C-alpha positions in Angstrom: 38.0 0.4 21.0 36.7 -2.5 18.8 38.0 -2.8 15.3 35.8 -1.0 12.8 33.9 -3.4 10.6 34.5 -3.0 6.9 31.8 -2.9 4.2 30.8 -6.4 3.2 30.5 -5.6 -0.5 34.1 -6.3 -1.3 34.0 -9.7 0.4 31.5 -11.4 -1.9 32.2 -13.8 -4.7 30.5 -13.3 -8.1 28.0 -16.0 -7.2 27.1 -14.3 -3.9 26.6 -11.0 -5.6 24.2 -12.6 -8.0 22.3 -14.2 -5.1 22.2 -10.8 -3.4 20.7 -9.1 -6.5 18.1 -11.9 -7.0 17.0 -11.6 -3.3 16.8 -7.9 -3.5 14.8 -7.9 -6.7 12.2 -10.2 -5.0 12.3 -7.9 -2.0 11.5 -4.8 -4.1 8.7 -6.6 -5.8 7.3 -7.6 -2.4 7.5 -4.0 -1.1 5.8 -2.6 -4.3 3.0 -5.1 -4.1 2.4 -5.4 -0.3 1.7 -2.0 1.3 -0.8 -3.1 3.9 -1.0 -6.0 6.4 -3.7 -7.7 4.3 -1.7 -7.5 1.1 1.4 -8.8 2.9 -0.6 -11.8 4.3 -2.1 -12.6 0.9 1.3 -12.7 -0.7 2.9 -14.6 2.1 0.2 -17.3 2.0 0.6 -17.6 -1.8 4.3 -18.2 -1.4 3.8 -20.6 1.5 1.3 -22.7 -0.3 3.6 -22.9 -3.3 6.3 -24.2 -0.9 4.0 -27.0 0.4 2.4 -25.3 3.5 -1.2 -26.2 4.4 -3.9 -24.3 6.3 -3.7 -25.5 10.0 -7.3 -24.6 10.6 -8.4 -26.8 7.6 -6.2 -29.6 9.1 -7.9 -29.3 12.4 -11.4 -29.1 10.9 -10.7 -32.3 9.0 -9.4 -34.1 12.1 -6.0 -34.8 10.5 -2.9 -35.5 12.6 0.4 -33.8 12.1 4.0 -35.1 12.5 7.6 -34.3 11.7 8.0 -32.9 8.2 4.5 -31.3 8.0 4.3 -27.7 7.1 1.3 -25.6 8.1 0.2 -22.0 8.4 -2.6 -20.1 10.2 -4.0 -16.6 9.4 -5.4 -14.3 12.0 -8.2 -12.0 10.7 -6.4 -11.6 7.4 -3.8 -9.3 9.1 -1.3 -11.7 10.7 0.2 -15.0 9.9 2.2 -17.8 11.5 4.0 -20.7 9.8 5.4 -23.9 11.2 7.7 -26.5 9.8 7.4 -29.4 12.3 10.7 -30.9 13.4 11.8 -34.3 14.6 12.2 -33.2 18.2 9.0 -33.0 20.4 7.4 -29.6 20.4 7.8 -29.5 24.2 11.5 -29.0 23.5 10.7 -25.7 21.9 10.8 -24.0 18.5 13.1 -21.6 16.7 11.0 -18.5 15.9 11.4 -15.6 13.6 8.9 -12.8 14.5 8.5 -9.6 12.4 5.6 -7.1 12.0 3.9 -6.2 8.8 2.1 -3.0 9.8 3.8 0.3 9.0 3.1 4.0 9.4 0.3 5.5 7.3 -2.7 7.7 7.2 -6.0 5.9 8.0 -9.3 7.1 6.6 -11.8 8.0 9.3 -15.2 6.4 9.5 -17.1 9.6 8.4 -14.4 11.0 6.2 -15.8 12.7 3.1 -16.5 16.4 3.1 -16.4 19.5 0.9 -14.9 22.9 1.6 -14.1 25.7 -0.8 -15.1 23.7 -3.8 -12.7 20.9 -2.9 -13.5 17.4 -1.6 -11.4 15.9 1.1 -11.0 12.6 3.1 -10.5 13.1 6.8 -7.7 10.9 8.2 -6.1 9.7 11.5 -2.4 8.9 11.3 -1.2 5.5 12.4 2.2 5.0 14.1 4.9 7.4 15.0 5.4 9.9 12.2 6.8 13.3 11.5 3.6 14.7 10.2 5.2 17.4 8.0 6.9 14.7 5.9 3.5 13.6 4.6 2.4 16.8 2.9 2.6 17.1 -0.9 3.5 13.4 -1.3 1.7 11.5 -4.0 -0.4 9.0 -2.1 -2.2 5.8 -3.0 -5.4 4.5 -1.4 -5.3 0.9 -0.3 -7.7 -1.2 1.7 -11.1 -2.9 1.9 -14.7 -1.8 2.1 -17.1 -4.3 3.8 -20.7 -4.1 2.6 -23.7 -5.0 4.7 -24.5 -7.8 2.4 -21.2 -9.5 3.2 -19.2 -8.5 0.2 -15.7 -7.1 0.8 -14.4 -4.8 -1.9 -10.7 -4.5 -2.4 -9.4 -1.0 -3.1 -6.1 0.0 -4.6 -6.0 3.3 -6.4 -2.8 5.2 -7.2 -0.2 2.4 -7.9 -0.9 1.9 -11.6 0.5 4.7 -13.9 -3.0 5.2 -15.3 -4.5 5.8 -11.8 -5.0 9.2 -10.1 -3.1 9.8 -6.9 -4.0 11.8 -3.8 -2.2 14.2 -1.5 -2.1 16.4 1.6 -1.7 20.0 0.6 0.7 22.5 2.3 0.7 26.3 2.8 2.6 28.2 0.2 6.0 29.6 1.4 4.8 33.2 0.6 2.1 33.0 3.3 3.8 30.8 5.8 5.6 33.2 8.2 3.4 32.2 11.1 3.5 28.5 10.2 7.3 28.6 10.1 7.5 29.8 13.7 6.0 26.6 15.0 8.2 23.7 16.1 8.3 20.6 13.9 5.7 18.7 15.9 3.2 21.5 15.3 4.0 22.9 11.9 1.5 20.4 10.5 -1.3 19.2 12.9 -2.7 15.7 12.8 -6.2 17.1 12.1 -4.8 18.9 9.0 -3.6 15.6 7.3 -6.7 15.5 5.2 -6.5 14.1 1.7 -7.5 16.1 -1.4 -9.6 13.9 -3.6 -11.8 16.1 -5.9 -12.6 19.4 -7.5 -15.1 18.6 -10.3 -18.7 19.6 -9.4 -21.4 17.1 -10.3 -23.9 19.9 -11.0 -23.3 23.6 -11.6 -23.5 25.7 -8.4 -25.1 23.0 -6.3 -24.0 22.9 -2.6 -21.5 20.1 -2.0 -21.6 19.2 -5.7 -17.9 18.2 -5.7 -18.5 15.8 -2.9 -21.5 14.4 -4.7 -19.3 14.0 -7.8 -16.8 11.9 -5.8 -19.6 9.8 -4.4 -21.1 9.1 -7.8 -17.7 8.1 -9.1 -17.0 5.6 -6.4 -20.6 4.3 -6.6 -20.3 3.7 -10.4 -16.9 2.1 -10.2 -16.9 0.3 -6.9 -20.6 0.1 -5.8 -19.6 2.0 -2.6 -22.1 4.3 -0.8 -21.1 7.1 1.6 -22.3 5.0 4.5 -20.0 2.2 3.5 -17.0 4.2 4.9 -18.3 3.2 8.3 -17.2 -0.4 7.7 -14.1 0.3 5.7 -10.4 -0.1 6.4 -8.7 2.4 4.0 -5.2 3.8 4.3 -3.2 6.4 2.3 0.4 5.3 1.7 3.1 6.7 -0.6 2.4 5.8 -4.2 5.0 4.2 -6.4 7.3 1.2 -6.5 10.4 0.4 -4.5 13.5 1.6 -6.3 17.2 1.0 -6.3 19.0 3.9 -4.6 22.3 5.5 -5.5 24.5 5.7 -8.6 25.9 2.3 -7.7 22.4 0.8 -7.0 23.7 -0.5 -3.7 20.6 0.4 -1.7 16.8 0.3 -1.7 14.5 3.3 -1.3 10.9 2.3 -0.5 7.9 2.8 1.7 7.3 0.4 4.6 10.7 -1.2 5.0 10.1 -1.0 8.8 9.4 -3.8 9.2 8.7 -5.5 5.9 12.4 -5.8 5.3 12.6 -8.3 8.2 9.2 -9.8 7.4 10.3 -10.6 3.8 13.7 -12.0 4.8 12.2 -14.1 7.6 9.6 -15.5 5.2 12.3 -16.4 2.6 14.4 -18.1 5.2 11.4 -20.0 6.5 10.2 -21.2 3.1 13.8 -22.4 2.4 13.8 -24.8 5.4 13.8 -28.5 4.7 13.5 -31.4 7.1 14.1 -29.9 10.5 15.5 -31.3 13.8 13.8 -28.6 15.8 10.4 -27.0 14.7 10.8 -23.8 12.8 8.3 -21.0 13.1 7.8 -17.6 11.4 5.5 -15.0 12.8 4.2 -12.0 10.8 2.1 -9.8 13.0 0.1 -6.6 13.1 -0.2 -3.5 15.3 3.5 -3.3 16.4 3.6 0.4 15.5 0.9 1.2 18.1 1.9 -1.1 20.9 1.2 -4.6 19.5 -2.4 -4.3 20.8 -5.7 -5.7 19.5 -6.7 -9.1 18.3 -4.1 -9.1 15.5 -1.2 -7.7 17.6 1.4 -9.7 19.4 -0.3 -9.1 22.8 -3.3 -11.1 21.7 -3.6 -14.9 22.5 -3.6 -15.9 18.8 0.0 -17.3 18.8 -0.5 -19.2 22.1 -3.9 -20.6 20.8 -2.4 -21.7 17.5 0.5 -23.5 19.3 -2.1 -25.3 21.4 -3.8 -26.4 18.2 -0.5 -27.5 16.7 0.3 -29.6 19.8 -3.2 -31.1 19.7 -2.8 -32.0 16.1 0.5 -33.7 16.9 -1.2 -35.7 19.7 0.8 -34.0 22.4 -1.5 -31.3 23.9 -1.7 -30.5 27.6 -1.5 -27.2 29.5 1.9 -28.2 30.8 3.1 -29.2 27.3 2.0 -25.8 26.0 3.8 -23.9 28.7 7.0 -26.0 28.2 6.8 -25.5 24.4 6.6 -21.7 24.7 9.3 -21.5 27.5 11.8 -23.6 25.5 11.6 -21.5 22.4 14.4 -19.4 21.0 13.5 -16.3 19.0 14.9 -13.6 16.9 12.5 -10.6 17.1 13.1 -9.6 13.5 12.8 -5.9 13.5 14.8 -3.0 12.1 17.4 -0.8 13.8 18.5 2.7 13.1 21.4 3.1 10.7 24.1 5.7 11.1 23.4 8.9 9.1 26.4 11.2 8.8 24.1 14.2 8.4 22.7 13.6 11.9 25.8 12.2 13.6 25.1 13.8 16.9 22.2 11.5 17.5 24.3 8.4 17.5 27.0 6.7 19.6 29.3 5.8 16.7 30.8 2.8 18.5 27.3 1.3 19.1 25.2 2.0 16.0 24.6 0.0 12.9 26.0 1.0 9.5 24.6 0.4 6.1 26.5 -2.3 4.2 28.1 -3.9 7.2 25.7 -6.8 7.9 22.6 -7.7 9.9 22.1 -6.2 13.3 21.6 -7.6 16.8 20.2 -5.3 19.5 20.7 -6.7 22.9 18.1 -4.3 24.2 15.9 -1.5 22.9 13.6 0.6 25.1 14.2 4.2 26.1 16.6 5.9 28.4 17.2 3.5 31.3 16.2 0.5 29.1 12.6 1.2 29.9 10.2 -1.1 28.0 13.0 -3.3 26.7 13.8 -7.0 26.5 17.4 -7.4 27.5 18.8 -10.6 26.1 21.3 -12.6 28.3 24.9 -13.1 27.5 24.7 -16.8 27.0 22.1 -16.5 24.3 24.2 -13.8 22.6 27.2 -16.2 22.7 25.2 -18.9 21.1 24.1 -16.6 18.3 27.6 -15.4 17.7 28.7 -19.0 17.3 25.9 -19.7 14.8 26.6 -16.6 12.7 30.4 -17.1 12.7 30.0 -20.8 11.8 27.8 -19.9 8.8 29.8 -16.8 7.6 27.1 -14.3 8.4 28.2 -10.7 8.7 26.6 -9.0 11.7 26.8 -5.9 13.9 25.8 -5.2 17.5 24.1 -1.9 18.0 21.8 0.3 19.9 19.1 2.6 18.5 20.9 5.9 19.3 22.3 8.0 22.1 21.0 6.9 25.5 18.8 9.9 26.5 17.5 10.9 23.0 14.6 8.6 23.0 14.0 4.9 22.1 11.9 2.3 20.5 10.4 -1.1 21.0 9.6 -4.4 19.3 7.6 -7.5 20.0 10.6 -9.0 21.9 9.5 -8.1 25.4 6.0 -9.7 24.8 7.5 -13.0 23.7 10.0 -13.0 26.6 7.0 -13.2 29.0 6.8 -16.9 28.2 10.3 -17.3 29.5 11.9 -18.0 26.1 15.2 -16.6 24.9 14.6 -13.5 22.7 16.8 -10.9 21.1 16.1 -8.1 18.5 17.7 -8.8 15.2 17.2 -7.2 11.8 18.4 -4.6 9.3 19.6 -1.1 9.7 17.3 1.5 8.2 17.9 5.2 7.4 15.0 7.7 7.6 13.0 5.2 9.6 9.2 6.0 9.8 9.5 8.5 6.9 7.3 8.0 3.8 10.4 6.6 2.0 13.1 4.7 3.9 16.6 3.4 2.8 18.3 0.1 3.4 21.4 -1.6 2.0 21.1 -4.6 -0.3 24.0 -6.2 1.7 22.2 -6.0 5.0 19.0 -7.6 3.4 21.1 -10.4 2.1 23.0 -11.0 5.3 19.8 -10.9 7.4 18.3 -13.6 5.2 21.5 -15.7 5.6 21.4 -15.1 9.4 17.7 -16.0 9.7 18.3 -19.2 7.8 21.3 -20.2 9.9 19.3 -19.5 13.1 16.3 -21.6 12.1 18.4 -24.5 11.1 21.1 -24.4 13.9 19.7 -22.8 17.1 
């Protein structure tokens, strides 16, 4: 049996502990500010431009050429982002890629959502991603997103994060009347169609039919210039309201919404923006739709990344179809995504020899998938050996893990999609407790070690 890894906390110098706290403070601020893909992209672009990155599409439009040392980014439909730091070696020799996703579980507002029943106004929703639906009732929720008007205006919405804002919620049946409800299994105790959001109770006019709904419509018209029909071209989501917080008496952990997978997105971004002059081109991918299969124009299964790499090659004066294929095949990638962390309250779900633990470093998952590795990317031994060398050479604390016991279920990432190009890929990230719950927990240590590991990978793979 392998020697049990010890907590990393006791191994840090005073300087390292301060670096750890500074990184985690920035991480909490990012989590509190960026609760949707659009918000994450806006913040990432802001930080990238401050670090000297330019818009690749503007470079292409202006007919400029790129060379080693240039830093560019490209945005896909305001929901996904890729950054490149062009290295000295030809792109055909490949890139070192960090790839994370910035979508997370939530309640999406339907296109015809607003209705009144029993003197109460509700928004109808459709949940996004794999959730335990009962966890979302009676939570204070905030409304984030955009409403696109027919005249071309796009109105940004964020209600429930400021202390002066109202919040929203899904109601639950009182315990006194829930005998029948309590007989249902957990998957059915709250149905998806019952995850509707309570948004109003004040009638616009006395005794008028649907007067509460009309009151809500008047409020959003007066404040945001939004009509009921504008919901048809809106992207609105309900997410847990409130800021990321330090967790525990010892403040050793973070409790926040959306850490899967913004914990890896943030640390990947920080590592990317810290790169200087590179031998090999560095790349950071922040993508959408992973929680529903990486589908759609902004998911990893789209051709966006491939098209952008083609544009990059062309701007470097090196494009051909063969050059594009060689570039993609010669890449090395860390699919930066979270892993399940051991929870002693649910010990029976884990193989204790092959699970990640909070506070013991970043995590490598050789494979994910379900049961017989179905749907996984299974990294090869040689690539793992290379990564072990890099991490050990740069004093990065890491763990090797699986999601849980073999036949209990499974999960996936974007690794298998990128591996289709023939590149070396492995899942690598941070252990998370209560994954996919409205509030998730991580260790400050693991966030710090992941950032160190991603930096070492970009600069040395």
